C-alpha positions in Angstrom: 92.7 124.7 81.2 93.2 121.4 82.5 96.7 120.5 83.9 97.9 117.1 83.2 100.2 115.4 85.8 102.7 113.0 84.6 102.9 110.7 87.4 101.2 107.4 88.5 97.7 106.5 89.9 97.2 103.3 91.6 94.9 101.8 91.0 94.8 102.7 87.2 91.8 103.9 85.4 91.4 100.8 83.5 91.6 98.5 86.8 89.0 100.6 88.3 86.7 100.5 85.3 87.4 96.5 85.0 85.4 95.9 88.3 82.9 98.7 88.0 81.9 98.3 84.1 80.3 94.6 84.4 77.9 96.4 87.1 76.3 98.7 84.6 73.1 97.7 82.6 74.6 99.6 79.4 77.8 96.8 79.4 77.1 94.0 77.0 80.8 92.4 77.6 81.5 88.7 77.4 81.4 86.1 80.1 84.8 87.0 81.9 86.1 90.2 83.1 86.3 92.9 80.7 89.7 93.1 78.3 89.7 97.3 78.4 92.1 99.3 76.3 91.9 103.3 76.5 90.8 104.5 73.0 90.5 108.3 73.5 88.1 111.0 74.9 88.6 114.6 75.9 88.0 116.8 79.1 86.2 119.9 80.6 87.5 122.2 83.1 85.6 123.0 86.3 85.7 126.8 86.9 86.6 126.5 90.3 89.9 124.5 89.6 88.5 121.4 92.1 87.2 118.7 90.1 88.5 117.2 87.3 86.2 116.0 84.3 87.2 113.5 81.6 85.0 112.0 79.3 86.9 108.7 78.6 86.5 106.2 75.6 87.4 102.7 76.6 87.4 99.6 74.1 86.6 96.3 75.6 87.4 93.3 73.9 86.1 90.6 76.0 83.1 89.8 73.6 82.7 88.6 70.1 83.2 92.1 68.8 85.2 94.9 70.1 82.8 97.6 72.0 83.8 101.2 72.5 82.2 102.9 75.6 82.0 106.1 76.7 82.7 106.7 80.4 82.5 110.1 81.8 84.4 110.2 85.2 84.9 112.9 87.8 88.2 113.0 90.1 87.7 114.8 93.7 89.8 115.0 96.5 86.9 114.5 99.0 83.9 112.1 98.9 80.7 113.7 97.0 78.0 113.8 99.4 75.0 111.7 98.5 76.6 110.1 95.6 77.9 106.7 97.1 76.0 104.4 94.3 77.9 106.4 91.7 81.5 106.1 93.1 83.5 104.1 90.5 86.5 103.7 93.2 89.4 105.8 95.0 93.1 106.0 93.7 96.4 107.3 95.0 97.7 110.3 92.6 101.2 110.4 92.8 100.9 114.5 93.0 97.5 115.0 94.3 96.8 112.0 97.1 93.8 110.2 97.2 91.1 111.1 94.4 87.5 109.8 94.7 86.5 108.8 91.0 82.9 109.3 90.3 80.7 108.2 87.3 80.4 111.8 86.0 76.8 111.6 85.1 76.1 111.8 88.7 78.2 114.7 89.8 76.8 118.3 89.0 79.9 119.7 88.4 80.3 117.7 85.4 76.7 117.9 84.4 76.9 121.7 84.5 80.1 121.9 82.3 78.6 119.6 79.9 75.3 121.8 79.5 78.1 124.6 79.3 79.9 123.1 76.3 76.6 122.3 74.4 75.6 126.0 74.8 79.2 127.0 73.6 80.5 128.5 77.0 82.9 125.8 77.5 85.7 124.5 75.4 86.8 120.9 75.5 90.1 120.3 76.5 93.0 117.4 75.1 92.7 114.4 76.9 96.2 113.9 77.5 98.0 117.2 77.0 97.9 120.6 79.3 96.4 123.5 77.9 95.1 122.4 74.5 91.7 122.6 73.3 90.5 119.5 71.6 89.7 120.2 68.0 88.3 116.9 67.3 84.9 117.5 69.6 82.0 119.5 68.3 78.8 120.8 69.5 75.6 121.7 68.2 72.5 123.4 69.6 69.2 124.3 67.8 68.7 128.0 69.7 70.9 129.8 71.7 69.8 128.4 74.9 70.1 128.4 78.0 69.8 124.8 79.1 68.7 124.1 82.6 70.8 124.4 85.8 70.7 121.2 86.7 69.8 117.5 85.7 68.9 115.7 89.0 67.2 112.6 87.6 69.5 109.9 86.3 68.7 106.5 85.0 70.7 104.0 83.0 69.2 102.1 80.4 70.9 99.7 77.8 72.5 101.8 75.8 72.7 105.3 77.2 72.6 107.2 80.3 69.7 109.7 80.4 69.8 113.3 82.6 66.5 115.0 83.1 65.8 118.4 84.1 62.9 119.6 85.9 61.4 121.2 82.7 61.7 117.8 80.8 65.1 118.5 79.1 67.3 115.4 78.7 70.7 114.8 78.3 71.2 111.7 76.8 75.1 110.3 77.2 75.7 107.4 74.4 77.4 104.7 76.6 78.0 102.3 73.2 79.6 104.5 70.8 79.3 104.2 66.8 81.2 105.5 64.1 79.2 108.1 61.9 78.4 106.2 58.5 79.9 108.9 56.4 82.8 109.8 58.5 81.1 113.0 59.9 78.8 113.2 62.6 75.2 114.6 61.7 72.7 116.0 63.6 70.4 113.1 65.5 66.5 113.3 64.1 64.6 114.7 67.0 67.6 116.2 69.0 68.1 120.0 69.6 71.9 119.7 70.2 74.8 117.2 70.4 78.4 116.9 71.3 80.3 114.5 69.0 84.0 113.5 69.3 86.7 110.7 68.2 88.4 108.0 69.5 90.5 105.0 68.3 88.7 102.5 66.0 89.9 98.6 66.6 91.4 98.6 63.1 93.8 101.7 64.4 91.7 104.4 62.0 90.2 107.3 64.0 86.4 107.1 64.1 84.3 109.8 64.7 80.5 109.8 66.1 77.8 111.2 68.7 78.6 111.2 72.2 75.9 113.3 74.1 72.1 114.3 72.5 70.1 117.0 73.6 66.3 116.4 73.8 63.7 119.0 74.7 60.4 118.5 75.7 57.6 119.4 73.2 55.9 122.7 73.3 52.8 122.9 75.5 49.7 123.1 73.4 
């Protein structure tokens, strides 16, 4: 299970994201730089124990109203081949040394574990506590799978990032988060599965909502 080191990271995650977020098409902040705060998230374990995987929620207060963004990140001890465009930045970890921080939507280890989470083979971990499952994260899947092993095509939209497998199956990462209307996340019409989680709302309450959708291609005629 995920081990959390109580140490320093320079620059911090929020400092890295302050420069990176405005370059994303799904970021809709104010005219100045982002005003970011940590709002929640969860982690997934790399079975090999080499890559840190975090689904981070950050709240930006630079616009007319606060917006919560889902920012999946991976932390690596060396550069990921072919992923220069997905590099958020590098940081010095007080225990682990230099870490290369990537947009996890482009990291095959993170994508594989997200698929495993949807299938029920991976257990979400608390963001800031070691060896502790995150009970606020839920998943649903119509059928038993299996899901494709790879989702190599990655495309950013204005509200989400879509990861597409060779067979047309799509993992849609919802970048702008919206609380469920009745307080409990519901299945999205047309989706074959989803991941839902919780984060801190601007008013101090705990919000819950969908974070990832699974979309499958229609059956062949």
